[in-house]
C-alpha positions in Angstrom: -48.7 103.8 -130.3 -51.8 101.8 -131.1 -52.6 98.6 -132.9 -55.7 98.5 -135.1 -56.9 95.2 -136.6 -59.4 95.0 -139.5 -61.1 91.7 -140.3 -62.1 90.5 -143.8 -65.6 91.9 -143.5 -64.3 95.4 -142.9 -62.3 95.3 -146.2 -64.5 93.2 -148.4 -64.8 95.8 -151.1 -63.5 99.2 -152.2 -66.0 101.0 -149.8 -64.5 99.1 -146.9 -61.0 100.1 -147.8 -62.0 103.7 -148.0 -63.7 103.4 -144.6 -60.4 101.9 -143.2 -58.5 104.9 -144.6 -60.9 107.3 -142.7 -60.5 105.4 -139.5 -56.7 105.4 -139.8 -56.5 109.0 -140.7 -58.6 110.0 -137.7 -56.2 108.0 -135.5 -53.0 109.5 -136.8 -54.2 113.1 -137.2 -55.8 113.5 -133.7 -53.2 115.8 -132.1 -55.3 116.0 -128.9 -53.8 112.7 -127.7 -50.9 113.0 -125.3 -49.1 110.0 -126.8 -47.6 109.3 -130.2 -49.9 108.8 -133.1 -47.9 105.9 -134.6 -50.2 103.2 -135.7 -49.8 99.5 -136.5 -52.6 98.4 -138.9 -53.1 94.6 -139.0 -55.3 93.4 -141.9 -57.0 90.1 -142.8 -57.7 88.8 -146.3 -60.5 90.6 -148.1 -64.0 89.3 -147.7 -64.2 85.5 -148.3 -60.8 85.3 -149.9 -59.5 82.8 -147.3 -62.4 80.4 -148.1 -61.8 80.8 -151.8 -58.1 80.0 -151.4 -58.9 77.0 -149.3 -60.9 75.7 -152.3 -57.8 76.2 -154.5 -55.8 74.0 -152.1 -58.5 71.3 -152.2 -58.8 71.3 -156.0 -55.0 71.1 -156.3 -54.8 68.2 -153.8 -57.6 66.4 -155.7 -55.7 66.8 -159.0 -58.5 69.1 -160.4 -56.1 71.6 -162.0 -58.7 73.3 -164.2 -61.0 74.0 -161.2 -58.0 75.2 -159.2 -57.0 77.6 -161.9 -60.5 78.9 -162.5 -60.8 79.6 -158.7 -57.4 81.3 -158.7 -58.4 83.5 -161.6 -61.7 84.5 -159.8 -59.6 85.5 -156.8 -57.3 87.6 -159.0 -60.3 89.3 -160.7 -61.9 90.0 -157.3 -58.8 91.9 -156.2 -58.2 93.7 -159.5 -61.8 94.9 -159.4 -61.3 96.4 -156.0 -58.0 98.1 -157.1 -59.7 99.6 -160.2 -62.5 101.0 -158.0 -59.9 102.5 -155.7 -58.2 104.2 -158.7 -55.1 102.0 -158.4 -53.2 100.5 -161.3 -53.7 96.7 -161.5 -50.1 96.5 -162.9 -48.5 97.3 -159.6 -46.5 94.5 -158.0 -49.0 92.9 -155.6 -48.3 89.3 -156.6 -51.5 88.9 -158.5 -49.9 87.0 -161.2 -47.8 83.8 -161.5 -48.5 80.1 -160.9 -50.4 78.7 -157.9 -47.7 78.0 -155.3 -48.6 74.3 -154.9 -45.9 71.6 -154.5 -47.2 68.0 -154.8 -44.1 66.8 -152.9 -45.3 68.7 -149.8 -48.1 67.8 -147.4 -51.6 69.2 -147.7 -51.1 71.4 -144.7 -47.8 72.8 -145.9 -49.4 73.6 -149.3 -52.4 75.1 -147.4 -50.1 77.6 -145.7 -48.3 78.6 -148.9 -51.5 79.2 -150.8 -54.0 80.5 -148.2 -51.4 83.1 -146.9 -51.6 84.8 -150.2 -54.9 86.4 -149.1 -53.3 88.6 -146.4 -50.4 89.5 -148.7 -52.8 90.7 -151.4 -55.1 92.7 -149.1 -52.3 94.5 -147.2 -50.4 95.5 -150.4 -53.5 97.0 -151.9 -54.4 98.8 -148.7 -50.8 100.1 -148.2 -50.7 101.5 -151.8 -54.1 103.1 -151.4 -53.2 104.8 -148.1 -50.0 106.1 -149.7 -52.1 107.5 -152.6 -54.2 109.3 -150.0 -51.2 111.1 -148.6 -50.5 109.1 -145.5 -47.0 108.2 -144.3 -47.2 104.4 -144.8 -44.9 101.3 -144.8 -45.8 97.7 -145.8 -44.4 94.9 -143.7 -44.0 91.3 -144.9 -44.9 89.4 -141.8 -43.6 85.9 -143.0 -40.1 87.5 -142.8 -40.7 89.1 -139.3 -43.0 86.8 -137.3 -40.9 83.7 -136.8 -42.8 80.4 -136.2 -42.1 76.7 -136.2 -43.4 74.3 -138.9 -46.7 73.3 -137.3 -48.5 73.9 -140.6 -52.0 75.6 -140.2 -51.4 76.2 -136.4 -47.9 77.5 -136.2 -46.3 78.2 -132.9 -44.7 81.7 -132.7 -41.1 82.1 -131.5 -41.7 85.1 -129.4 -38.1 85.9 -128.5 -36.9 86.0 -132.1 -40.1 87.7 -133.4 -40.0 90.4 -130.7 -36.4 91.3 -131.5 -36.9 91.6 -135.2 -40.2 93.5 -135.1 -39.0 95.8 -132.3 -35.9 96.7 -134.4 -38.0 97.5 -137.4 -40.4 99.6 -135.4 -37.7 101.6 -133.4 -35.5 102.5 -136.4 -35.2 106.3 -137.2 -37.5 107.9 -139.8 -40.0 105.0 -139.9 -43.4 106.1 -141.4 -46.2 106.8 -139.1 -48.4 104.0 -140.3 -47.3 100.4 -140.7 -49.6 97.9 -142.6 -49.0 94.3 -141.7 -50.7 91.0 -142.3 -52.5 89.1 -139.6 -52.8 85.3 -139.5 -49.5 84.6 -141.1 -45.8 84.1 -140.2 -42.8 82.3 -141.5 -40.2 79.7 -140.8 -36.4 80.2 -140.6 -36.0 78.8 -144.1 -38.6 81.1 -145.6 -41.8 79.1 -145.7 -45.0 80.8 -145.0 -47.1 79.6 -142.1 -50.6 80.3 -140.7 -51.6 80.7 -137.1 -55.1 79.1 -137.2 -58.4 80.5 -138.4 -59.1 83.9 -137.0 -55.4 84.2 -136.1 -55.3 87.9 -137.2 -56.6 88.8 -133.7 -53.7 86.9 -132.2 -51.2 88.7 -134.5 -52.5 92.1 -133.4 -52.2 91.0 -129.7 -48.6 89.8 -130.2 -47.6 93.1 -132.0 -49.3 95.1 -129.2 -47.2 93.1 -126.7 -43.9 93.4 -128.6 -44.3 97.1 -129.1 -45.8 98.0 -125.7 -49.0 99.4 -127.3 -51.3 101.9 -125.6 -54.2 99.7 -126.7 -55.3 97.2 -129.4 -58.6 97.7 -131.2 -60.4 95.1 -133.3 -62.8 96.6 -135.8 -65.8 94.4 -136.5 -69.2 94.4 -138.2 -71.0 94.4 -134.8 -71.4 97.2 -132.2 -68.9 95.4 -129.9 -69.1 92.3 -127.8 -72.7 91.2 -127.6 -74.3 88.6 -125.3 -75.2 86.5 -128.3 -74.7 86.2 -132.1 -77.3 88.4 -133.5 -77.7 86.0 -136.4 -78.8 83.3 -134.0 -80.4 85.0 -131.0 -82.9 88.0 -131.0 -82.6 91.0 -128.8 -78.9 91.0 -128.2 -77.3 93.3 -125.6 -73.9 95.1 -125.8 -71.5 94.2 -123.1 -69.5 97.5 -122.7 -66.8 96.2 -120.3 -65.2 92.8 -119.5 -62.3 91.6 -117.5 -59.6 89.6 -119.2 -60.8 86.4 -117.4 -64.4 86.8 -118.7 -63.1 87.3 -122.2 -60.9 84.2 -122.0 -63.9 82.1 -120.8 -66.1 83.4 -123.6 -63.6 82.7 -126.3 -62.8 79.3 -124.9 -66.5 78.5 -125.0 -66.6 79.4 -128.7 -67.4 83.1 -128.9 -66.3 84.2 -132.3 -65.8 87.9 -131.5 -62.2 87.3 -130.3 -59.6 84.6 -130.9 -58.9 82.3 -127.9 -55.2 83.1 -127.9 -55.6 86.9 -128.2 -56.0 87.8 -124.5 -52.8 86.4 -123.0 -50.3 88.7 -124.7 -52.4 91.7 -123.7 -53.0 90.6 -120.2 -49.3 90.0 -119.7 -48.7 93.7 -120.2 -52.1 95.1 -119.1 -52.9 96.4 -122.6 -56.6 97.1 -123.0 -58.4 95.5 -126.0 -61.3 97.4 -127.6 -63.9 95.8 -130.0 -65.5 98.5 -132.0 -67.8 98.8 -135.1 -66.1 99.8 -138.3 -69.3 101.3 -139.5 -69.4 103.8 -136.6 -65.8 104.6 -135.5 -67.0 107.0 -132.8 -69.0 104.4 -131.0 -67.7 103.3 -127.6 -67.8 99.5 -128.4 -66.6 97.1 -125.8 -63.4 97.3 -123.6 -61.5 94.3 -122.2 -59.0 95.1 -119.4 -57.9 94.1 -116.0 -60.2 96.7 -114.5 -63.2 95.7 -116.6 -66.5 95.9 -114.9 -67.8 92.4 -113.9 -69.4 90.1 -113.5 -71.4 90.2 -116.7 -75.0 90.9 -115.6 -76.8 89.5 -118.7 -77.0 85.9 -119.9 -74.5 85.1 -122.6 -75.3 82.7 -125.4 -72.4 81.1 -127.3 -73.0 78.8 -130.2 -70.1 76.5 -131.4 -71.2 75.0 -134.7 -70.1 71.8 -136.5 -69.4 69.6 -133.5 -69.1 65.8 -133.2 -69.7 63.9 -130.0 -67.4 60.9 -129.6 -68.1 58.3 -127.0 -65.5 55.6 -126.0 -66.1 52.5 -124.0 -63.3 50.0 -123.0 -63.6 46.7 -124.9 -63.0 44.7 -121.7 -65.4 46.8 -119.6 -62.5 48.2 -117.6 -62.9 51.5 -115.7 -62.1 53.9 -118.5 -61.0 56.9 -116.3 -58.6 54.8 -114.2 -56.8 53.0 -117.0 -57.3 54.8 -120.3 -57.7 58.5 -119.9 -54.1 59.4 -120.8 -54.2 57.2 -123.8 -57.4 58.7 -125.1 -56.1 62.3 -124.8 -52.8 61.4 -126.3 -54.6 60.3 -129.4 -56.8 63.4 -129.4 -53.8 65.6 -129.1 -51.8 63.9 -131.8 -54.7 64.2 -134.2 -55.1 67.9 -133.4 -58.7 67.7 -132.2 -60.2 70.7 -130.4 -62.1 69.5 -127.3 -65.0 71.7 -126.3 -66.6 69.5 -123.7 -65.9 66.3 -121.7 -68.2 64.0 -119.9 -67.4 60.7 -118.2 -68.9 57.8 -116.3 -67.3 54.7 -114.8 -67.0 52.9 -118.1 -67.4 55.6 -120.8 -65.9 58.9 -121.7 -67.5 61.3 -124.2 -65.8 64.3 -125.8 -67.4 67.0 -128.0 -64.9 68.2 -130.6 -64.7 70.4 -133.6 -65.7 68.3 -136.6 -62.5 68.8 -138.7 -60.9 66.6 -141.4 -58.7 65.2 -138.6 -61.6 63.4 -136.9 -61.9 60.2 -139.1 -58.3 59.2 -138.5 -58.6 59.9 -134.8 -61.7 57.7 -134.6 -60.0 55.0 -136.5 -57.1 54.9 -134.0 -59.4 55.1 -131.0 -61.3 52.0 -132.3 -58.1 50.0 -132.0 -58.4 50.2 -128.2 -62.0 51.1 -127.5 -65.6 50.6 -128.7 -66.4 54.0 -130.3 -69.6 55.6 -131.3 -70.3 59.1 -132.4 -73.0 61.6 -133.4 -72.3 64.4 -135.9 -74.2 67.4 -137.2 -74.2 68.9 -133.7 -73.8 72.3 -132.1 -72.6 73.2 -128.6 -74.6 75.9 -126.9 -73.0 77.5 -123.8 -75.2 79.8 -121.6 -73.3 81.8 -119.0 -75.6 83.3 -116.4 -78.3 80.7 -116.9 -81.4 80.3 -114.8 -84.0 77.5 -114.7 -86.3 79.5 -117.0 -83.5 80.4 -119.4 -82.4 76.8 -119.6 -85.9 75.5 -120.1 -86.4 77.9 -123.0 -83.1 76.9 -124.5 -84.0 73.2 -124.5 -87.5 73.7 -125.8 -88.0 72.2 -129.2 -84.4 71.0 -129.5 -82.9 67.5 -129.4 -80.4 67.5 -126.6 -77.6 64.9 -126.9 -75.8 65.9 -123.7 -76.3 68.4 -121.0 -74.0 69.9 -118.3 -75.1 72.4 -115.8 -73.1 74.2 -113.0 -74.3 77.0 -110.7 -74.2 79.7 -113.4 -73.3 77.9 -116.7 -75.2 75.4 -118.8 -73.7 73.6 -121.8 -76.0 71.7 -124.2 -74.9 69.5 -127.1 -77.7 70.1 -129.6 -78.7 68.2 -132.8 -78.5 70.7 -135.6 -81.7 71.4 -137.4 -82.0 70.2 -141.0 
C-alpha cells in the first residue's frame, strides 16, 4: 500500500479536487505494480481554511460574536460553492451547519483545536463523497477517533502504541475499500476532544500512517516540482534536488524549510520508508525522493528562510557568568512557554536566542525579566545557507541589515532585519 498526502493548495477549489481524483485513480488502477494498490489518502483543509478558522477562534476569544459568525458563514459558503461545482448536494451530512464549537469555559488553545480541526473534517468528507461519486471504492476515516493524543492543545503528542493498534485493526479488516480518505493534522483524546498536531502537521500524520501500516512509500503532493534549493518566491533560479538522505532532510526541515514538517522524517526512517515530494500539477514528474540511500551530499547551495523571528538577548543582573549559572533556568522558561528556538549564541555574560515570534513570546520575556536584563529585536528573519562559500555569503549579506551571524565550514546562518 501507499500513502498520499495532499496539502491545502492542492485542494483549494473544485479543479484541485478533480485533479486529486485523477491522481488517486491512476494509483489504484495501475495493475502493472507488483504490490497491492490500496491507498491511504491524507488531506489538509482546503486552501486558506485553517487561517480563516483561526480568525473565528480569535473573534470568539475577543467577544466579537458577529465577526466570528460572519467568518464562519464565509467558510461554509466557500465549501458549499466547491460542492456545487463538483456536482454534490450541499445537503449531505458534512457538518457544515450548527453552532461554532466555542466554549468560553475552556482555554484559548483548547477552543482552537475544536474549531480549527473542522477544516480537515470538511475537506475530507467532501473529497470522499466526490471519489465515491466517481466510482472509486472509498471509505472516510474520522481521525480524532483513531489517532490518540494527549491534551497538549495545538501541539498534541501522539500515543503511538494505542493509535497503531486501532488504525492497524481498521486497515486489516476484511472487505475494506481500496481507498481510505483521512484527515491530516488532527487527532483526539481519550475523552473525545479533538486535538491538532501543530501547523503543517498533515505531513506528520501521513508519516505516522505510513509507519503504522508498513507502507511501500509516502508521497507528499505539493505546488512545486519537488524539493528545491530555495523558496522560488524568495530566491531566483531555483534548482530541483532529486534525491536526499534522511539526515539531509531532517537538517533542512530543522533549519526552517517549509517543504516538509520537521517531525515527518523519523517515523519513515525507522522503517526505511521512502518519502517522495511531487508536483500535483504534473503527476508523472519524478519530483524528489528522500530515503536512506539518497544521493548526497547536496551539491548546490540551499537557501532556507525562516520568517517572523525575534532575537532575545539576556544578561545576568549581577554580571554573573550566564552560561555557568543560568543556562538551565533560561531554557526551562523557554520550554515552558513553548518557544521554538532556531538559533543560539552566547558570550561570557550574555546569551541570545532566535525564536519564532508567536503569541507565547511576551509572557516568556516577562518571566525572563524577573531574573535577567532582557532586550529583544523583532521583525527579523533567519536565513540559513547550506553549502555556502565566501562569495555566496557576501552576496547574501549585501544590502541587508545583519543582526547576528554564525558561520561554520559549510553553513552560514544570518539573522536579518526584515525589509519594510
